[in-house]
C-alpha positions in Angstrom: -0.2 -0.1 -0.2 0.5 3.7 -1.0 1.5 6.1 2.3 0.6 8.9 0.4 -3.2 8.1 0.8 -4.5 11.3 -0.5 -5.2 12.6 -3.5 -6.2 15.7 -5.8 -9.1 16.2 -7.2 -10.3 18.8 -9.6 -13.9 19.2 -9.0 -14.6 20.0 -13.0 -12.7 17.6 -13.8 -14.6 15.1 -12.1 -17.7 16.9 -13.2 -16.7 16.6 -16.4 -15.6 13.3 -16.9 -18.1 11.6 -15.3 -21.6 12.9 -17.3 -23.8 10.8 -18.5 -22.8 7.5 -15.5 -25.0 6.4 -13.4 -24.7 6.5 -9.9 -23.7 2.8 -9.3 -21.5 3.9 -12.2 -20.1 7.1 -10.4 -19.8 4.5 -6.8 -17.4 1.9 -8.4 -15.8 5.0 -10.1 -14.5 6.6 -7.0 -14.4 3.2 -5.0 -12.1 2.5 -8.1 -10.2 5.3 -8.1 -9.8 5.0 -4.1 -8.9 1.0 -4.5 -6.1 2.0 -7.2 -5.0 5.5 -4.8 -4.0 3.2 -2.2 -2.3 -0.1 -4.3 0.1 2.6 -6.2 -2.3 3.0 -9.1 -2.2 -1.3 -9.8 -4.6 -3.2 -8.2 -3.8 -6.6 -9.1 -5.7 -9.4 -8.6 -9.1 -7.6 -8.4 -11.7 -9.7 -7.0 -14.4 -8.0 -8.2 -16.7 -9.5 -6.3 -15.3 -7.9 -2.8 -15.0 -4.5 -5.1 -19.4 -4.3 -5.5 -19.3 -5.5 -1.9 -17.3 -2.5 -1.0 -19.4 -0.3 -3.6 -22.4 -2.0 -1.6 -23.2 -3.2 -4.7 -25.0 -6.1 -6.0 -22.0 -8.1 -8.4 -23.7 -7.8 -11.1 -25.1 -4.8 -10.8 -21.3 -3.4 -10.1 -19.9 -5.5 -13.7 -21.9 -3.6 -15.3 -20.7 -0.6 -14.2 -17.0 -1.9 -14.4 -17.7 -2.5 -18.3 -19.4 0.4 -18.5 -16.3 2.0 -16.7 -13.8 0.3 -18.7 -16.1 1.0 -22.4 -15.4 4.3 -22.1 -11.3 4.7 -21.1 -11.9 5.4 -17.4 -10.2 2.2 -15.9 -8.4 -0.2 -17.7 -8.4 -4.9 -17.3 -5.5 -6.7 -18.7 -6.1 -10.0 -17.2 -7.4 -9.8 -13.9 -4.9 -5.9 -12.8 -7.0 -2.5 -12.6 -5.5 0.1 -13.7 -5.7 3.6 -14.7 -4.7 6.5 -17.2 -5.4 9.1 -14.1 -4.0 7.9 -11.5 -0.9 6.9 -13.2 -0.7 10.1 -14.3 -1.7 12.2 -11.2 0.9 9.9 -9.3 3.1 10.3 -11.3 2.3 14.1 -10.4 2.5 14.0 -7.0 5.0 12.5 -6.6 6.9 15.2 -8.5 5.4 17.8 -5.6 6.5 15.9 -2.9 10.1 16.0 -4.1 9.5 19.6 -4.2 8.2 19.5 -0.9 11.0 17.5 0.8 13.3 19.7 -0.9 12.0 23.5 0.1 11.3 21.4 3.6 15.3 20.6 3.4 16.0 24.4 2.4 13.8 25.8 5.1 16.0 23.4 7.7 18.5 25.1 6.5 17.8 28.7 6.6 16.7 28.0 10.4 19.9 26.5 11.5 21.1 29.4 9.7 19.3 32.1 11.9 19.6 30.1 15.8 22.9 29.5 13.9 23.3 34.1 14.3 20.9 34.3 17.3 23.5 32.3 19.1 26.3 34.6 17.9 24.0 37.3 19.1 24.6 38.8 22.1 21.0 38.3 25.4 20.8 41.3 26.7 18.8 43.4 24.0 17.2 45.6 25.8 21.3 47.0 27.3 22.3 47.3 23.6 19.6 49.7 22.8 20.1 51.6 25.8 23.9 51.5 25.4 22.9 52.3 21.5 20.6 55.5 22.7 22.3 56.3 25.6 25.7 57.1 23.6 24.0 58.6 20.7 22.3 62.0 22.7 24.2 64.7 23.2 24.4 66.1 26.7 24.3 69.9 26.9 27.3 71.6 28.9 26.6 72.5 32.2 23.7 69.2 33.2 23.8 67.6 36.6 24.9 64.4 36.2 21.2 63.9 37.1 19.3 65.8 35.0 21.2 63.7 32.4 20.1 60.6 32.9 16.6 62.4 33.5 16.4 63.6 29.4 18.5 60.8 28.5 15.2 58.4 29.8 12.8 60.2 28.2 14.3 60.2 25.2 14.1 56.4 25.2 11.0 56.2 26.4 10.5 57.9 23.3 11.6 55.7 20.8 9.5 52.7 22.6 6.9 54.4 22.6 4.6 54.1 18.8 
């Protein structure tokens, strides 16, 4: 069985592709699609009676629906192997997406590692660094006492912090 238990369902393609099918044919089709995706696009030694039970249908009704689906080209029966061209193409597309996704996750992990490394090199006391920069950048008026100068610096720091 496949590890990926999902597939994309394009609403417009599904609606157009199932136009004219009976409810039994649609039920058989979606069930068979799920089985195909779950088994990597190939059902080997497919038991039509078991598949009929999965669809909640009588074997004769299921066989009629299955014949219609194969006649319309939705499914292919070769011996006792059921396949679908659309499922095979989607599985290949999904694998490409997974490859891109894995590559993206790896790049993101590398970026996070670099950021973590940079953060470790930075001083941890950010507030102290801001105070030092603000206090060092303020011009002091000549003749002011140290307490007045400190008051002015604190007020200036508070103004810069407030939005």
